[in-house]
N, C-alpha and C positions, 0 to 999 in steps of 0.2 A: 879522451874519446877521439877517435879518428874521424876523418872526413866521411860523409855519407857516400854510399855507392849508388850509382845510377846506371842501369843497363839501357842501352839504346834499343829501339825496336829491332834493329838488325841483329844485335847480340842475342836478344830473346829468340828471334827466328833461327839463328845459327844453332843455339842450344836445343831448341825444340826439334829442328830438322835432324840434328845428330842423333837425338834420342829416338825419334821415329824410325830412322834408318836402321840403327843398331838393334832396336828392340824387336824388329821383325824376326830376327834370328835368335836373339838372346836378351830378354828383358832385364835380367839381373846384371849383365855386363853393361847395358845401356844406363841403368840406374847408378851403378858403381861409378861409371865415368862422369855422369852428370853431377853426382855428389863431389867428385874430385874437382871438377871445374868450378862449382860453386864454392868449394873450400879454398881453392886458389884465389878466387875473386875476394872472398872474405878476408884473406890474409892481407890484401892490399890496404884495408882500412888501417891496420897497424904499421904496415911497411910499404907506403905508397911508392917509394922510389926504388923498390927492390928490382924492378925490371929495367933493363937498359933502354936508353933512348934510341929510337930509330934514326940513324944518321943519314944525311943527304947523300954521302958517297955510297952507302949501302942500298939506298932506295931513291935514285934521282927523281925529283919531282914530288917527293913525299912532303906532306905537311909537317911542320915543326911540332915538337912536344909530345909525339906519340911514344909510348913505351910498350913493352911486351913481356909477358911471362909465358913459360911453357908448362902446360899440363899435358904431358905426352899422351897422344900424338897431336894435341891441339895447341894453338897459340892464342893467348888472350891479349888483344890490343886495347890499350886504354890511354887516357889522358888524365893527368893530375891537375885539377884546378884549385883555386883558393879554398873553396868550401865543399868540394865534392870530387869524386873520382868517377869518370865517365867510361864505362866499358863500351867500346865502339864495335868490336867484332870478336867472334870466337871462331877461328878458322882452322881447318886441318893443316898440319904442318907440311904436307906434300902439295898443298894447293898454292897456286900463284896468288899471294895475298895483296900484291900491289894494285891489281884491278879492283877487287871488291872493297878494299880499304880506302884507296885514294883515287880510283878511276883511271889508273895508269895502265894502258894496254900492255900485254906481255909481248916480248920480242921473240917471235917464232918465225 
């Protein structure tokens, strides 16, 4: 049996916001994407280290231990702890994820 999955409030909000936005135009597409995202999250129970670790050189100032997997076009950010897997955020791949995930301002 794998570790239990825990979604942060932010991750729930991310998924609900994505669904609400897409379902305005196409409920079926929104539901299909939501199911794909939850499917990706569920796979982490059996394969928690499938996603690469976010390295300091890729994200200066990032907290250690975060991993990510892609469920196109979204990125699921998570941490593997001893007894659970915490889903931190689910963000669109084109979004600057440093600020919402770590509070690091973008360089513009």
